[in-house]
C-alpha positions in Angstrom: 36.0 -9.6 7.3 32.9 -9.3 5.0 30.4 -6.6 5.7 27.0 -7.8 7.0 24.0 -6.3 5.2 20.6 -6.2 6.7 17.7 -7.0 4.5 14.9 -4.5 4.2 12.0 -4.8 6.6 9.1 -6.4 4.9 5.6 -7.4 5.9 3.7 -9.8 3.7 -0.1 -9.6 4.1 -1.0 -11.3 0.9 -4.6 -12.2 0.7 -5.4 -10.6 4.1 -8.9 -9.2 4.7 -8.0 -5.8 6.2 -11.2 -3.9 5.1 -11.8 -1.0 7.4 -9.0 -2.2 9.7 -7.2 0.3 12.0 -4.3 -2.1 12.2 -3.3 -1.1 8.6 -1.5 2.0 9.9 1.1 -0.1 11.8 1.7 -2.3 8.8 2.3 0.8 6.7 5.4 1.7 8.8 7.4 -1.2 7.2 9.7 -0.2 4.3 8.1 -2.7 2.0 4.8 -4.4 2.1 3.0 -6.9 -0.1 -0.8 -6.5 -0.3 -1.2 -9.0 -3.1 -4.8 -10.2 -3.3 -5.5 -8.3 0.0 -8.9 -6.8 0.7 -8.2 -3.2 1.7 -11.8 -2.0 1.2 -12.4 1.1 3.3 -9.0 0.9 4.9 -7.4 4.1 6.2 -4.0 4.5 4.4 -3.9 8.3 4.6 -0.7 10.2 4.6 1.6 7.2 4.3 4.5 6.4 1.9 4.1 3.2 0.0 7.6 2.6 -1.2 7.8 -0.6 -3.3 4.5 -1.8 -2.0 2.9 -4.6 -4.1 -0.8 -4.0 -4.7 -1.2 -6.9 -7.2 -5.0 -7.6 -7.4 -5.6 -5.9 -4.1 -9.2 -4.6 -3.5 -9.2 -0.9 -2.8 -12.9 -0.1 -2.8 -13.4 2.9 -0.7 -9.8 2.8 0.7 -8.7 6.2 1.9 -5.5 7.1 0.1 -5.6 10.9 0.5 -2.1 12.3 0.9 -0.5 8.9 0.3 2.7 8.6 -1.8 2.1 5.8 -4.2 4.8 6.9 -6.7 6.9 3.8 -6.3 4.0 1.3 -5.6 4.1 -1.8 -7.7 1.2 -3.5 -9.6 -1.2 -0.7 -8.9 -3.6 0.0 -11.7 -5.9 3.0 -12.5 -8.9 0.6 -12.2 -7.9 -0.1 -8.6 -7.6 3.6 -7.8 -10.9 4.5 -9.4 -12.8 3.0 -6.5 -10.5 4.5 -3.8 -10.5 8.0 -2.2 -7.6 10.2 -3.4 -7.0 13.9 -3.4 -4.6 16.4 -5.0 -1.9 15.4 -2.4 -2.0 11.7 -3.4 1.2 10.9 -5.5 0.5 8.3 -8.1 2.8 6.0 -9.9 3.9 6.7 -13.5 2.2 4.2 -15.7 
């Protein structure tokens, strides 16, 4: 009998307007998330782990990323991070 594998949990919120949204925290609990084209302006993403999260063309103006592990985030650019709040505990991807 063949082993059954379970696909990773994934939330797709492509193009969503989540600016300043408190609901972002619950989305962040998924193992992978796609925020492609999402508006995350002023969203609170503090102290989360963003494993394999796709930030392609996401708006991060004023997003709070303090303490967030972004080391394996995908399609995240220095330009996007320039307008977000980070600190010494924020782990950035290797570009």
